[in-house]
Phi, psi and omega in degrees: 000138181268311182227136172247119187260124175239357180210135182232125180257125180238155176301145182302329180286357176288343183251106176261148182303122176053036182225131175279143180225134179275124179254124176285118185202097181290128178204168182228149168248120182242124181229156175243125179250145184222134174290139178274339179265137179300140181291343175287336178272318181218108184250020179294154170285131178249134179230130171202170182261150174247125175266131178239117181242140174256120179257136177274177183299339178273358181088007179272144177281120179259340176210150175209134174228157175233131181226145181283152174229129182232123170265110178292157178305138179073001179261134181260336181231151175212139176262142177240124181240116182249118180263128182237144182257358179178183177210156179268127176237149178233336181196166174283157180143195183270121176250164172205147169266133175245125178254130182229141172275125180253096184262139180301142177062021177223156175293156176299136179244122179286131179258305180194162178245147175239102183273152171204158183251137175249126182238150174275127177280132180253000000 
């Protein structure tokens, strides 16, 4: 990884009153997933979807994507690389990406959050 971003500074005019604005900002979310069960016990191919939601400072979802994740047979780890070209902002404050495993016939299970702060540059 080259840069880990935990704070993003945007021009003050990027924030209009009560209006979402798309900011072009190429970035990636890179994760490593690991099976908890040994592949000698269960070597099936596993397929499920990962939901990625961007939450604004008010807790509202401003973006959501779903991407597949596949553990091939005999593989215990898989990397997931999600390339994004921008994000929706409405105000300065604490934003977060939430990644969830969406498994068929099961409730959504929250895995983890990636927080970052968006600030208005003065």
